[in-house]
All heavy atoms as TSV, in Angstrom:
chain	resi	resn	atom	element	x	y	z
A	1	MET	N	N	27.548	-0.821	75.566
A	1	MET	CA	C	27.209	0.532	75.961
A	1	MET	C	C	27.160	0.611	77.476
A	1	MET	O	O	26.660	-0.279	78.145
A	1	MET	CB	C	25.868	0.942	75.354
A	1	MET	CG	C	25.383	2.287	75.844
A	1	MET	SD	S	23.835	2.797	75.099
A	1	MET	CE	C	24.284	4.426	74.617
A	2	ARG	N	N	27.670	1.692	77.991
A	2	ARG	CA	C	27.679	1.973	79.422
A	2	ARG	C	C	26.283	2.452	79.855
A	2	ARG	O	O	25.564	3.032	79.066
A	2	ARG	CB	C	28.697	3.097	79.621
A	2	ARG	CG	C	29.015	3.452	81.004
A	2	ARG	CD	C	30.026	4.571	80.983
A	2	ARG	NE	N	31.345	4.025	81.207
A	2	ARG	CZ	C	32.410	4.750	81.435
A	2	ARG	NH1	N	32.359	6.044	81.418
A	2	ARG	NH2	N	33.562	4.193	81.661
A	3	SER	N	N	25.907	2.226	81.102
A	3	SER	CA	C	24.626	2.734	81.635
A	3	SER	C	C	24.833	4.134	82.188
A	3	SER	O	O	25.825	4.410	82.867
A	3	SER	CB	C	24.120	1.823	82.745
A	3	SER	OG	O	23.792	0.561	82.233
A	4	TYR	N	N	23.879	5.025	81.901
A	4	TYR	CA	C	23.951	6.417	82.323
A	4	TYR	C	C	22.670	6.833	83.037
A	4	TYR	O	O	21.586	6.362	82.694
A	4	TYR	CB	C	24.090	7.345	81.110
A	4	TYR	CG	C	25.369	7.219	80.349
A	4	TYR	CD1	C	25.485	6.319	79.293
A	4	TYR	CD2	C	26.477	8.005	80.659
A	4	TYR	CE1	C	26.663	6.211	78.573
A	4	TYR	CE2	C	27.654	7.899	79.942
A	4	TYR	CZ	C	27.737	7.001	78.903
A	4	TYR	OH	O	28.903	6.894	78.189
A	5	ASN	N	N	22.799	7.736	83.993
A	5	ASN	CA	C	21.671	8.476	84.534
A	5	ASN	C	C	21.648	9.799	83.774
A	5	ASN	O	O	22.693	10.424	83.587
A	5	ASN	CB	C	21.850	8.735	86.026
A	5	ASN	CG	C	21.699	7.474	86.832
A	5	ASN	OD1	O	20.779	6.705	86.632
A	5	ASN	ND2	N	22.617	7.238	87.747
A	6	VAL	N	N	20.468	10.205	83.350
A	6	VAL	CA	C	20.340	11.432	82.569
A	6	VAL	C	C	19.583	12.467	83.389
A	6	VAL	O	O	18.530	12.179	83.961
A	6	VAL	CB	C	19.612	11.174	81.227
A	6	VAL	CG1	C	19.429	12.462	80.446
A	6	VAL	CG2	C	20.378	10.156	80.395
A	7	PHE	N	N	20.123	13.665	83.411
A	7	PHE	CA	C	19.497	14.796	84.075
A	7	PHE	C	C	19.200	15.847	83.024
A	7	PHE	O	O	20.003	16.085	82.124
A	7	PHE	CB	C	20.430	15.359	85.160
A	7	PHE	CG	C	20.759	14.337	86.210
A	7	PHE	CD1	C	21.836	13.475	86.043
A	7	PHE	CD2	C	19.972	14.197	87.328
A	7	PHE	CE1	C	22.134	12.502	86.988
A	7	PHE	CE2	C	20.251	13.224	88.282
A	7	PHE	CZ	C	21.339	12.381	88.113
A	8	ARG	N	N	18.026	16.463	83.116
A	8	ARG	CA	C	17.609	17.488	82.156
A	8	ARG	C	C	17.523	18.834	82.851
A	8	ARG	O	O	16.954	18.931	83.936
A	8	ARG	CB	C	16.249	17.136	81.556
A	8	ARG	CG	C	16.258	15.839	80.789
A	8	ARG	CD	C	14.877	15.572	80.183
A	8	ARG	NE	N	14.810	14.284	79.553
A	8	ARG	CZ	C	15.209	14.031	78.313
A	8	ARG	NH1	N	15.707	14.996	77.577
A	8	ARG	NH2	N	15.110	12.818	77.817
A	9	ARG	N	N	18.077	19.831	82.199
A	9	ARG	CA	C	17.979	21.183	82.736
A	9	ARG	C	C	16.589	21.715	82.430
A	9	ARG	O	O	16.092	21.571	81.313
A	9	ARG	CB	C	19.034	22.084	82.118
A	9	ARG	CG	C	18.990	23.445	82.741
A	9	ARG	CD	C	20.139	24.278	82.296
A	9	ARG	NE	N	19.858	25.631	82.725
A	9	ARG	CZ	C	20.728	26.406	83.301
A	9	ARG	NH1	N	21.947	25.990	83.489
A	9	ARG	NH2	N	20.412	27.614	83.673
A	10	LYS	N	N	15.963	22.301	83.432
A	10	LYS	CA	C	14.633	22.876	83.248
A	10	LYS	C	C	14.768	24.137	82.411
A	10	LYS	O	O	15.692	24.919	82.604
A	10	LYS	CB	C	13.999	23.205	84.596
A	10	LYS	CG	C	13.761	21.978	85.445
A	10	LYS	CD	C	13.239	22.355	86.811
A	10	LYS	CE	C	13.061	21.130	87.675
A	10	LYS	NZ	N	12.662	21.468	89.040
A	11	GLY	N	N	13.884	24.328	81.478
A	11	GLY	CA	C	13.946	25.483	80.601
A	11	GLY	C	C	13.867	25.053	79.148
A	11	GLY	O	O	13.699	23.892	78.829
A	12	GLY	N	N	14.027	25.991	78.262
A	12	GLY	CA	C	13.799	25.735	76.850
A	12	GLY	C	C	14.981	25.220	76.063
A	12	GLY	O	O	14.830	24.851	74.916
A	13	GLU	N	N	16.185	25.169	76.652
A	13	GLU	CA	C	17.347	24.806	75.839
A	13	GLU	C	C	17.555	23.305	75.669
A	13	GLU	O	O	18.407	22.881	74.915
A	13	GLU	CB	C	18.627	25.445	76.395
A	13	GLU	CG	C	19.031	24.948	77.754
A	13	GLU	CD	C	18.417	25.712	78.907
A	13	GLU	OE1	O	17.699	26.691	78.671
A	13	GLU	OE2	O	18.658	25.316	80.052
A	14	ALA	N	N	16.816	22.477	76.360
A	14	ALA	CA	C	16.891	21.014	76.252
A	14	ALA	C	C	18.303	20.485	76.519
A	14	ALA	O	O	18.761	19.556	75.869
A	14	ALA	CB	C	16.369	20.535	74.901
A	15	LEU	N	N	19.003	21.080	77.470
A	15	LEU	CA	C	20.345	20.636	77.833
A	15	LEU	C	C	20.249	19.438	78.770
A	15	LEU	O	O	19.457	19.445	79.709
A	15	LEU	CB	C	21.109	21.777	78.506
A	15	LEU	CG	C	22.558	21.500	78.874
A	15	LEU	CD1	C	23.390	21.253	77.621
A	15	LEU	CD2	C	23.119	22.672	79.659
A	16	CYS	N	N	21.054	18.421	78.489
A	16	CYS	CA	C	21.055	17.204	79.298
A	16	CYS	C	C	22.465	16.895	79.770
A	16	CYS	O	O	23.445	17.261	79.129
A	16	CYS	CB	C	20.548	16.023	78.472
A	16	CYS	SG	S	18.842	16.185	77.944
A	17	CYS	N	N	22.538	16.209	80.882
A	17	CYS	CA	C	23.808	15.760	81.435
A	17	CYS	C	C	23.683	14.261	81.699
A	17	CYS	O	O	22.830	13.835	82.476
A	17	CYS	CB	C	24.119	16.495	82.737
A	17	CYS	SG	S	25.691	16.005	83.484
A	18	ALA	N	N	24.509	13.475	81.009
A	18	ALA	CA	C	24.531	12.029	81.203
A	18	ALA	C	C	25.722	11.684	82.091
A	18	ALA	O	O	26.842	12.116	81.829
A	18	ALA	CB	C	24.634	11.317	79.865
A	19	VAL	N	N	25.445	10.928	83.147
A	19	VAL	CA	C	26.473	10.555	84.110
A	19	VAL	C	C	26.472	9.035	84.231
A	19	VAL	O	O	25.432	8.443	84.505
A	19	VAL	CB	C	26.184	11.175	85.496
A	19	VAL	CG1	C	27.277	10.844	86.482
A	19	VAL	CG2	C	25.968	12.673	85.395
A	20	PRO	N	N	27.625	8.396	84.012
A	20	PRO	CA	C	27.661	6.942	84.188
A	20	PRO	C	C	27.213	6.567	85.602
A	20	PRO	O	O	27.496	7.281	86.565
A	20	PRO	CB	C	29.137	6.586	83.994
A	20	PRO	CG	C	29.694	7.707	83.192
A	20	PRO	CD	C	28.932	8.930	83.625
A	21	GLU	N	N	26.515	5.463	85.714
A	21	GLU	CA	C	26.026	5.030	87.022
A	21	GLU	C	C	27.163	4.822	88.009
A	21	GLU	O	O	26.962	4.952	89.203
A	21	GLU	CB	C	25.199	3.761	86.875
A	21	GLU	CG	C	23.851	4.011	86.228
A	21	GLU	CD	C	22.954	2.799	86.265
A	21	GLU	OE1	O	23.433	1.677	85.984
A	21	GLU	OE2	O	21.777	2.982	86.577
A	22	SER	N	N	28.355	4.543	87.523
A	22	SER	CA	C	29.496	4.304	88.407
A	22	SER	C	C	30.194	5.589	88.848
A	22	SER	O	O	31.136	5.530	89.628
A	22	SER	CB	C	30.505	3.401	87.684
A	22	SER	OG	O	30.967	4.041	86.506
A	23	HIS	N	N	29.739	6.754	88.372
A	23	HIS	CA	C	30.359	8.036	88.707
A	23	HIS	C	C	29.454	8.864	89.621
A	23	HIS	O	O	28.228	8.713	89.593
A	23	HIS	CB	C	30.617	8.851	87.436
A	23	HIS	CG	C	31.766	8.367	86.619
A	23	HIS	ND1	N	31.821	7.107	86.066
A	23	HIS	CD2	C	32.901	8.994	86.248
A	23	HIS	CE1	C	32.938	6.978	85.395
A	23	HIS	NE2	N	33.623	8.107	85.485
A	24	ALA	N	N	30.067	9.754	90.355
A	24	ALA	CA	C	29.297	10.692	91.184
A	24	ALA	C	C	28.619	11.730	90.294
A	24	ALA	O	O	29.164	12.117	89.253
A	24	ALA	CB	C	30.221	11.392	92.174
A	25	VAL	N	N	27.454	12.158	90.704
A	25	VAL	CA	C	26.723	13.201	89.968
A	25	VAL	C	C	27.427	14.531	90.203
A	25	VAL	O	O	27.734	14.878	91.348
A	25	VAL	CB	C	25.252	13.259	90.443
A	25	VAL	CG1	C	24.503	14.393	89.775
A	25	VAL	CG2	C	24.564	11.926	90.175
A	26	PRO	N	N	27.699	15.304	89.135
A	26	PRO	CA	C	28.365	16.600	89.310
A	26	PRO	C	C	27.551	17.536	90.203
A	26	PRO	O	O	26.314	17.515	90.184
A	26	PRO	CB	C	28.459	17.163	87.892
A	26	PRO	CG	C	28.169	16.035	86.971
A	26	PRO	CD	C	27.402	15.023	87.742
A	27	ARG	N	N	28.236	18.360	90.965
A	27	ARG	CA	C	27.554	19.263	91.910
A	27	ARG	C	C	26.595	20.217	91.218
A	27	ARG	O	O	25.546	20.537	91.764
A	27	ARG	CB	C	28.587	20.046	92.705
A	27	ARG	CG	C	29.289	19.163	93.711
A	27	ARG	CD	C	30.361	19.825	94.481
A	27	ARG	NE	N	30.106	21.216	94.804
A	27	ARG	CZ	C	30.809	21.916	95.637
A	27	ARG	NH1	N	31.819	21.356	96.254
A	27	ARG	NH2	N	30.529	23.168	95.875
A	28	PHE	N	N	26.920	20.676	90.007
A	28	PHE	CA	C	26.044	21.652	89.350
A	28	PHE	C	C	24.674	21.065	89.010
A	28	PHE	O	O	23.704	21.789	88.866
A	28	PHE	CB	C	26.708	22.244	88.097
A	28	PHE	CG	C	26.851	21.282	86.944
A	28	PHE	CD1	C	25.822	21.108	86.027
A	28	PHE	CD2	C	28.027	20.575	86.761
A	28	PHE	CE1	C	25.966	20.238	84.961
A	28	PHE	CE2	C	28.190	19.711	85.698
A	28	PHE	CZ	C	27.147	19.540	84.791
A	29	VAL	N	N	24.573	19.750	88.933
A	29	VAL	CA	C	23.296	19.105	88.632
A	29	VAL	C	C	22.399	19.058	89.867
A	29	VAL	O	O	21.195	18.906	89.758
A	29	VAL	CB	C	23.537	17.685	88.062
A	29	VAL	CG1	C	22.244	16.910	87.907
A	29	VAL	CG2	C	24.254	17.774	86.725
A	30	GLY	N	N	22.949	19.251	91.045
A	30	GLY	CA	C	22.195	19.128	92.282
A	30	GLY	C	C	21.231	20.263	92.580
A	30	GLY	O	O	20.414	20.149	93.468
A	31	GLY	N	N	21.293	21.339	91.832
A	31	GLY	CA	C	20.412	22.474	92.104
A	31	GLY	C	C	19.003	22.257	91.601
A	31	GLY	O	O	18.655	21.225	91.028
A	32	ARG	N	N	18.183	23.243	91.801
A	32	ARG	CA	C	16.774	23.161	91.399
A	32	ARG	C	C	16.571	23.320	89.899
A	32	ARG	O	O	15.468	23.157	89.407
A	32	ARG	CB	C	15.972	24.240	92.117
A	32	ARG	CG	C	15.829	23.966	93.576
A	32	ARG	CD	C	14.924	24.969	94.198
A	32	ARG	NE	N	15.680	25.658	95.238
A	32	ARG	CZ	C	15.197	26.607	95.980
A	32	ARG	NH1	N	13.971	27.030	95.788
A	32	ARG	NH2	N	15.942	27.160	96.908
A	33	ARG	N	N	17.626	23.648	89.188
A	33	ARG	CA	C	17.500	23.863	87.747
A	33	ARG	C	C	17.547	22.566	86.949
A	33	ARG	O	O	17.378	22.572	85.744
A	33	ARG	CB	C	18.601	24.784	87.251
A	33	ARG	CG	C	18.491	26.162	87.796
A	33	ARG	CD	C	19.580	27.000	87.247
A	33	ARG	NE	N	19.030	28.299	86.916
A	33	ARG	CZ	C	19.736	29.279	86.436
A	33	ARG	NH1	N	21.020	29.107	86.205
A	33	ARG	NH2	N	19.182	30.427	86.169
A	34	TRP	N	N	17.818	21.462	87.614
A	34	TRP	CA	C	17.942	20.175	86.928
A	34	TRP	C	C	16.944	19.170	87.502
A	34	TRP	O	O	16.596	19.227	88.671
A	34	TRP	CB	C	19.352	19.620	87.094
A	34	TRP	CG	C	20.393	20.424	86.391
A	34	TRP	CD1	C	21.004	21.552	86.856
A	34	TRP	CD2	C	20.936	20.196	85.101
A	34	TRP	NE1	N	21.904	22.027	85.939
A	34	TRP	CE2	C	21.886	21.200	84.846
A	34	TRP	CE3	C	20.728	19.218	84.130
A	34	TRP	CZ2	C	22.610	21.261	83.662
A	34	TRP	CZ3	C	21.462	19.270	82.958
A	34	TRP	CH2	C	22.388	20.291	82.733
A	35	THR	N	N	16.513	18.236	86.677
A	35	THR	CA	C	15.607	17.183	87.104
A	35	THR	C	C	16.089	15.851	86.523
A	35	THR	O	O	16.704	15.825	85.455
A	35	THR	CB	C	14.154	17.483	86.657
A	35	THR	OG1	O	13.282	16.511	87.200
A	35	THR	CG2	C	14.000	17.532	85.162
A	36	PHE	N	N	15.813	14.772	87.228
A	36	PHE	CA	C	16.189	13.453	86.742
A	36	PHE	C	C	15.360	13.131	85.511
A	36	PHE	O	O	14.140	13.269	85.519
A	36	PHE	CB	C	15.971	12.402	87.837
A	36	PHE	CG	C	16.360	11.023	87.421
A	36	PHE	CD1	C	17.694	10.694	87.236
A	36	PHE	CD2	C	15.397	10.061	87.212
A	36	PHE	CE1	C	18.063	9.411	86.844
A	36	PHE	CE2	C	15.751	8.778	86.838
A	36	PHE	CZ	C	17.085	8.454	86.647
A	37	GLY	N	N	16.020	12.700	84.441
A	37	GLY	CA	C	15.322	12.441	83.183
A	37	GLY	C	C	15.259	10.985	82.781
A	37	GLY	O	O	14.746	10.663	81.723
A	38	GLY	N	N	15.810	10.104	83.599
A	38	GLY	CA	C	15.734	8.684	83.279
A	38	GLY	C	C	17.096	8.047	83.151
A	38	GLY	O	O	18.121	8.639	83.477
A	39	LYS	N	N	17.084	6.820	82.659
A	39	LYS	CA	C	18.314	6.034	82.519
A	39	LYS	C	C	18.504	5.632	81.071
A	39	LYS	O	O	17.534	5.416	80.350
A	39	LYS	CB	C	18.251	4.772	83.370
A	39	LYS	CG	C	18.321	5.034	84.839
A	39	LYS	CD	C	18.406	3.730	85.597
A	39	LYS	CE	C	18.544	4.040	87.064
A	39	LYS	NZ	N	19.653	3.360	87.673
A	40	ILE	N	N	19.761	5.494	80.704
A	40	ILE	CA	C	20.119	4.919	79.416
A	40	ILE	C	C	20.846	3.624	79.746
A	40	ILE	O	O	21.920	3.650	80.348
A	40	ILE	CB	C	21.042	5.851	78.606
A	40	ILE	CG1	C	20.356	7.182	78.308
A	40	ILE	CG2	C	21.487	5.161	77.315
A	40	ILE	CD1	C	21.281	8.208	77.656
A	41	GLU	N	N	20.241	2.510	79.397
A	41	GLU	CA	C	20.868	1.215	79.665
A	41	GLU	C	C	21.209	0.485	78.375
A	41	GLU	O	O	21.929	-0.499	78.402
A	41	GLU	CB	C	19.952	0.370	80.547
A	41	GLU	CG	C	19.773	0.998	81.916
A	41	GLU	CD	C	18.896	0.208	82.840
A	41	GLU	OE1	O	17.792	-0.203	82.430
A	41	GLU	OE2	O	19.309	0.000	83.987
A	42	ALA	N	N	20.676	0.975	77.269
A	42	ALA	CA	C	20.947	0.398	75.955
A	42	ALA	C	C	20.751	1.498	74.920
A	42	ALA	O	O	20.127	2.533	75.206
A	42	ALA	CB	C	20.001	-0.765	75.678
A	43	ALA	N	N	21.264	1.285	73.727
A	43	ALA	CA	C	21.167	2.300	72.674
A	43	ALA	C	C	19.714	2.712	72.414
A	43	ALA	O	O	19.429	3.878	72.157
A	43	ALA	CB	C	21.817	1.787	71.395
A	44	LYS	N	N	18.802	1.773	72.549
A	44	LYS	CA	C	17.382	2.091	72.299
A	44	LYS	C	C	16.807	3.052	73.336
A	44	LYS	O	O	15.797	3.698	73.091
A	44	LYS	CB	C	16.550	0.804	72.246
A	44	LYS	CG	C	16.448	0.099	73.579
A	44	LYS	CD	C	15.529	-1.096	73.491
A	44	LYS	CE	C	15.411	-1.817	74.801
A	44	LYS	NZ	N	14.924	-1.057	75.907
A	45	ASP	N	N	17.436	3.167	74.496
A	45	ASP	CA	C	16.969	4.051	75.565
A	45	ASP	C	C	17.474	5.486	75.399
A	45	ASP	O	O	17.002	6.381	76.089
A	45	ASP	CB	C	17.446	3.559	76.935
A	45	ASP	CG	C	16.955	2.162	77.268
A	45	ASP	OD1	O	15.850	1.794	76.830
A	45	ASP	OD2	O	17.698	1.442	77.966
A	46	ALA	N	N	18.471	5.681	74.539
A	46	ALA	CA	C	19.122	6.990	74.422
A	46	ALA	C	C	18.200	8.010	73.760
A	46	ALA	O	O	17.575	7.716	72.743
A	46	ALA	CB	C	20.403	6.861	73.612
A	47	PRO	N	N	18.113	9.211	74.337
A	47	PRO	CA	C	17.297	10.248	73.718
A	47	PRO	C	C	17.965	10.758	72.445
A	47	PRO	O	O	19.192	10.670	72.297
A	47	PRO	CB	C	17.252	11.355	74.782
A	47	PRO	CG	C	18.426	11.117	75.645
A	47	PRO	CD	C	18.720	9.652	75.587
A	48	PRO	N	N	17.183	11.283	71.503
A	48	PRO	CA	C	17.773	11.859	70.298
A	48	PRO	C	C	18.766	12.961	70.682
A	48	PRO	O	O	18.505	13.766	71.569
A	48	PRO	CB	C	16.574	12.449	69.553
A	48	PRO	CG	C	15.402	11.677	70.062
A	48	PRO	CD	C	15.731	11.358	71.500
A	49	GLY	N	N	19.934	12.933	70.075
A	49	GLY	CA	C	20.982	13.896	70.399
A	49	GLY	C	C	22.106	13.284	71.223
A	49	GLY	O	O	23.191	13.844	71.296
A	50	PHE	N	N	21.859	12.129	71.829
A	50	PHE	CA	C	22.882	11.442	72.620
A	50	PHE	C	C	23.802	10.695	71.669
A	50	PHE	O	O	23.357	9.963	70.793
A	50	PHE	CB	C	22.235	10.460	73.600
A	50	PHE	CG	C	23.221	9.726	74.456
A	50	PHE	CD1	C	23.652	10.267	75.653
A	50	PHE	CD2	C	23.720	8.489	74.070
A	50	PHE	CE1	C	24.566	9.596	76.458
A	50	PHE	CE2	C	24.634	7.807	74.858
A	50	PHE	CZ	C	25.057	8.367	76.054
A	51	ASP	N	N	25.111	10.859	71.843
A	51	ASP	CA	C	26.116	10.190	71.011
A	51	ASP	C	C	27.015	9.372	71.934
A	51	ASP	O	O	27.772	9.938	72.728
A	51	ASP	CB	C	26.917	11.250	70.252
A	51	ASP	CG	C	27.976	10.668	69.345
A	51	ASP	OD1	O	28.576	9.622	69.676
A	51	ASP	OD2	O	28.226	11.277	68.290
A	52	ASP	N	N	26.931	8.057	71.827
A	52	ASP	CA	C	27.657	7.175	72.744
A	52	ASP	C	C	29.171	7.370	72.668
A	52	ASP	O	O	29.845	7.374	73.691
A	52	ASP	CB	C	27.283	5.718	72.466
A	52	ASP	CG	C	27.840	4.762	73.505
A	52	ASP	OD1	O	27.715	5.055	74.712
A	52	ASP	OD2	O	28.409	3.733	73.113
A	53	ARG	N	N	29.708	7.566	71.482
A	53	ARG	CA	C	31.163	7.767	71.348
A	53	ARG	C	C	31.587	9.096	71.966
A	53	ARG	O	O	32.604	9.173	72.657
A	53	ARG	CB	C	31.567	7.695	69.884
A	53	ARG	CG	C	31.486	6.268	69.359
A	53	ARG	CD	C	31.917	6.148	67.939
A	53	ARG	NE	N	33.333	6.505	67.823
A	53	ARG	CZ	C	33.957	6.660	66.678
A	53	ARG	NH1	N	33.305	6.492	65.545
A	53	ARG	NH2	N	35.238	6.978	66.650
A	54	ALA	N	N	30.821	10.142	71.721
A	54	ALA	CA	C	31.131	11.440	72.325
A	54	ALA	C	C	30.998	11.360	73.839
A	54	ALA	O	O	31.786	11.958	74.577
A	54	ALA	CB	C	30.213	12.522	71.757
A	55	ALA	N	N	30.010	10.622	74.312
A	55	ALA	CA	C	29.812	10.456	75.759
A	55	ALA	C	C	31.025	9.774	76.388
A	55	ALA	O	O	31.509	10.201	77.441
A	55	ALA	CB	C	28.542	9.661	76.026
A	56	ALA	N	N	31.523	8.721	75.755
A	56	ALA	CA	C	32.677	7.998	76.298
A	56	ALA	C	C	33.892	8.922	76.408
A	56	ALA	O	O	34.616	8.897	77.406
A	56	ALA	CB	C	32.995	6.788	75.425
A	57	THR	N	N	34.103	9.760	75.399
A	57	THR	CA	C	35.227	10.696	75.426
A	57	THR	C	C	35.036	11.746	76.515
A	57	THR	O	O	35.952	12.030	77.294
A	57	THR	CB	C	35.394	11.380	74.056
A	57	THR	OG1	O	35.634	10.366	73.077
A	57	THR	CG2	C	36.538	12.371	74.066
A	58	ALA	N	N	33.847	12.328	76.586
A	58	ALA	CA	C	33.571	13.367	77.585
A	58	ALA	C	C	33.711	12.822	79.000
A	58	ALA	O	O	34.276	13.488	79.878
A	58	ALA	CB	C	32.177	13.945	77.375
A	59	VAL	N	N	33.219	11.619	79.230
A	59	VAL	CA	C	33.297	11.010	80.562
A	59	VAL	C	C	34.752	10.772	80.949
A	59	VAL	O	O	35.140	10.981	82.102
A	59	VAL	CB	C	32.471	9.703	80.615
A	59	VAL	CG1	C	32.819	8.873	81.839
A	59	VAL	CG2	C	30.986	10.026	80.584
A	60	ARG	N	N	35.556	10.381	80.001
A	60	ARG	CA	C	36.976	10.142	80.285
A	60	ARG	C	C	37.656	11.414	80.784
A	60	ARG	O	O	38.484	11.384	81.670
A	60	ARG	CB	C	37.672	9.618	79.034
A	60	ARG	CG	C	39.098	9.201	79.284
A	60	ARG	CD	C	39.724	8.576	78.079
A	60	ARG	NE	N	39.438	9.415	76.916
A	60	ARG	CZ	C	39.499	9.005	75.668
A	60	ARG	NH1	N	39.831	7.772	75.398
A	60	ARG	NH2	N	39.246	9.817	74.681
A	61	PHE	N	N	37.279	12.581	80.236
A	61	PHE	CA	C	37.902	13.841	80.626
A	61	PHE	C	C	37.170	14.567	81.753
A	61	PHE	O	O	37.788	15.211	82.590
A	61	PHE	CB	C	38.007	14.781	79.416
A	61	PHE	CG	C	39.002	14.315	78.404
A	61	PHE	CD1	C	38.578	13.755	77.221
A	61	PHE	CD2	C	40.369	14.404	78.650
A	61	PHE	CE1	C	39.495	13.311	76.279
A	61	PHE	CE2	C	41.294	13.959	77.715
A	61	PHE	CZ	C	40.856	13.410	76.525
A	62	ASN	N	N	35.830	14.501	81.771
A	62	ASN	CA	C	35.022	15.298	82.701
A	62	ASN	C	C	34.280	14.491	83.759
A	62	ASN	O	O	33.853	15.045	84.759
A	62	ASN	CB	C	33.961	16.108	81.936
A	62	ASN	CG	C	34.552	17.019	80.909
A	62	ASN	OD1	O	35.585	17.628	81.113
A	62	ASN	ND2	N	33.884	17.114	79.760
A	63	GLY	N	N	34.007	13.242	83.476
A	63	GLY	CA	C	33.192	12.434	84.377
A	63	GLY	C	C	31.712	12.505	84.060
A	63	GLY	O	O	30.904	11.832	84.680
A	64	PHE	N	N	31.342	13.297	83.050
A	64	PHE	CA	C	29.946	13.443	82.619
A	64	PHE	C	C	29.930	13.880	81.158
A	64	PHE	O	O	30.966	14.246	80.598
A	64	PHE	CB	C	29.188	14.455	83.493
A	64	PHE	CG	C	29.808	15.836	83.502
A	64	PHE	CD1	C	29.470	16.780	82.554
A	64	PHE	CD2	C	30.738	16.183	84.473
A	64	PHE	CE1	C	30.040	18.041	82.555
A	64	PHE	CE2	C	31.318	17.441	84.498
A	64	PHE	CZ	C	30.957	18.372	83.522
A	65	TYR	N	N	28.754	13.856	80.542
A	65	TYR	CA	C	28.583	14.227	79.139
A	65	TYR	C	C	27.402	15.178	79.023
A	65	TYR	O	O	26.275	14.814	79.363
A	65	TYR	CB	C	28.356	12.963	78.307
A	65	TYR	CG	C	27.911	13.167	76.880
A	65	TYR	CD1	C	28.618	13.978	76.007
A	65	TYR	CD2	C	26.788	12.513	76.393
A	65	TYR	CE1	C	28.204	14.129	74.685
A	65	TYR	CE2	C	26.374	12.648	75.081
A	65	TYR	CZ	C	27.090	13.465	74.230
A	65	TYR	OH	O	26.693	13.625	72.929
A	66	LEU	N	N	27.654	16.391	78.567
A	66	LEU	CA	C	26.591	17.361	78.311
A	66	LEU	C	C	26.204	17.285	76.842
A	66	LEU	O	O	27.077	17.240	75.967
A	66	LEU	CB	C	27.050	18.779	78.635
A	66	LEU	CG	C	27.271	19.098	80.103
A	66	LEU	CD1	C	27.851	20.506	80.249
A	66	LEU	CD2	C	25.985	18.992	80.892
A	67	PHE	N	N	24.910	17.286	76.575
A	67	PHE	CA	C	24.442	17.280	75.191
A	67	PHE	C	C	23.079	17.959	75.123
A	67	PHE	O	O	22.388	18.091	76.117
A	67	PHE	CB	C	24.374	15.847	74.636
A	67	PHE	CG	C	23.323	14.967	75.273
A	67	PHE	CD1	C	22.114	14.743	74.655
A	67	PHE	CD2	C	23.563	14.352	76.490
A	67	PHE	CE1	C	21.153	13.924	75.234
A	67	PHE	CE2	C	22.625	13.521	77.078
A	67	PHE	CZ	C	21.410	13.299	76.444
A	68	GLN	N	N	22.742	18.378	73.916
A	68	GLN	CA	C	21.433	18.991	73.700
A	68	GLN	C	C	20.517	17.937	73.147
A	68	GLN	O	O	20.794	17.319	72.107
A	68	GLN	CB	C	21.518	20.173	72.730
A	68	GLN	CG	C	20.216	20.907	72.616
A	68	GLN	CD	C	20.359	22.182	71.814
A	68	GLN	OE1	O	21.332	22.377	71.118
A	68	GLN	NE2	N	19.376	23.038	71.898
A	69	SER	N	N	19.420	17.693	73.839
A	69	SER	CA	C	18.466	16.705	73.401
A	69	SER	C	C	17.685	17.250	72.208
A	69	SER	O	O	17.260	18.402	72.199
A	69	SER	CB	C	17.487	16.352	74.527
A	69	SER	OG	O	16.509	15.453	74.032
A	70	LEU	N	N	17.516	16.403	71.215
A	70	LEU	CA	C	16.740	16.781	70.035
A	70	LEU	C	C	15.298	16.319	70.163
A	70	LEU	O	O	14.530	16.431	69.233
A	70	LEU	CB	C	17.389	16.181	68.779
A	70	LEU	CG	C	18.856	16.571	68.567
A	70	LEU	CD1	C	19.433	15.825	67.379
A	70	LEU	CD2	C	18.990	18.058	68.394
A	71	ASP	N	N	14.956	15.802	71.333
A	71	ASP	CA	C	13.618	15.294	71.616
A	71	ASP	C	C	12.740	16.460	72.059
A	71	ASP	O	O	13.015	17.107	73.060
A	71	ASP	CB	C	13.703	14.242	72.717
A	71	ASP	CG	C	12.387	13.536	72.977
A	71	ASP	OD1	O	11.349	13.934	72.402
A	71	ASP	OD2	O	12.397	12.554	73.741
A	72	GLU	N	N	11.677	16.729	71.327
A	72	GLU	CA	C	10.798	17.854	71.659
A	72	GLU	C	C	10.138	17.700	73.022
A	72	GLU	O	O	9.759	18.665	73.645
A	72	GLU	CB	C	9.716	18.004	70.582
A	72	GLU	CG	C	10.294	18.418	69.245
A	72	GLU	CD	C	9.229	18.493	68.165
A	72	GLU	OE1	O	8.032	18.441	68.499
A	72	GLU	OE2	O	9.606	18.636	67.002
A	73	ARG	N	N	10.047	16.476	73.521
A	73	ARG	CA	C	9.417	16.249	74.830
A	73	ARG	C	C	10.339	16.649	75.970
A	73	ARG	O	O	9.925	16.727	77.105
A	73	ARG	CB	C	9.046	14.788	74.993
A	73	ARG	CG	C	7.980	14.342	74.010
A	73	ARG	CD	C	7.847	12.862	74.007
A	73	ARG	NE	N	9.103	12.314	73.473
A	73	ARG	CZ	C	9.415	11.039	73.463
A	73	ARG	NH1	N	8.608	10.162	73.970
A	73	ARG	NH2	N	10.549	10.606	72.952
A	74	ALA	N	N	11.627	16.922	75.678
A	74	ALA	CA	C	12.602	17.245	76.728
A	74	ALA	C	C	12.374	18.630	77.306
A	74	ALA	O	O	12.802	18.933	78.403
A	74	ALA	CB	C	14.023	17.149	76.168
A	75	SER	N	N	11.730	19.513	76.592
A	75	SER	CA	C	11.564	20.880	77.113
A	75	SER	C	C	10.451	20.983	78.111
A	75	SER	O	O	9.626	20.207	78.261
A	75	SER	CB	C	11.268	21.865	76.024
A	75	SER	OG	O	11.510	21.451	74.752
């Protein structure tokens, strides 16, 4: 599994953006609407809703992976 930095959008939708540590953080994450949510270094670190296979595909095309966290603590 690849290591990711996770950013959470502030608000009720629990939207997250996972960015591989080897990639630049997308510009849209740099605003005040997003906060650093931690790191994923192993499958056990992944928040509910994170899909490693989907992340690998999204990163290949976009450089990041957007997903909705199913973790109630994310809001």
